[in-house]
Phi, psi and omega in degrees: 000324181299317180300319177301316179293326176297318180293315179298320179295322177296323177294312181298317179298318180295321184275358178291336182271130183294328177295316179296324178295323179290323175299315178300318177299315180295321178292329178291323179284322186221081179299147177096010179290149176267166175299323178295318177297320178297314179299328178293334183264347183239155183275049179219164182283167178296323178297319178294321176297321177300320177294316178297315178299322179296320178294317177299317179298314179299332177275356178085012184269346181218145176243150178246140174237126181272132173232091184065240181268354180267145173247119179251139186250146182224138176290136171242095190284352185304319179296332178290323176299318178299315182293322179294320178296323176296316178298317181296316179297316180292318178297322179295319178299318178290326174300315178298315179298316181294324178294319178294319178298316179298321179295319181288332181275000000 
């Protein structure tokens, strides 16, 4: 169970940054973008995009595919689904607690 939370924490940490959320949006819309193509669309350098992509990759949110000298990135949304499931489960537990509190009051 601890490993699941570590993975979920990495997803939340990766998505906490607005630039990374924009990278995720762009990769969802157009899989296979390069770091240079992403840098052309965002107000950051290619080097900054490479660092953002590394964080997304480490969180399991992006995969890289090499085509010769080019590296193309693709969104891997499964870790987001796991994080959403964690949020839903946690929210449900709080809903149950609040309902019990409401009944007691």
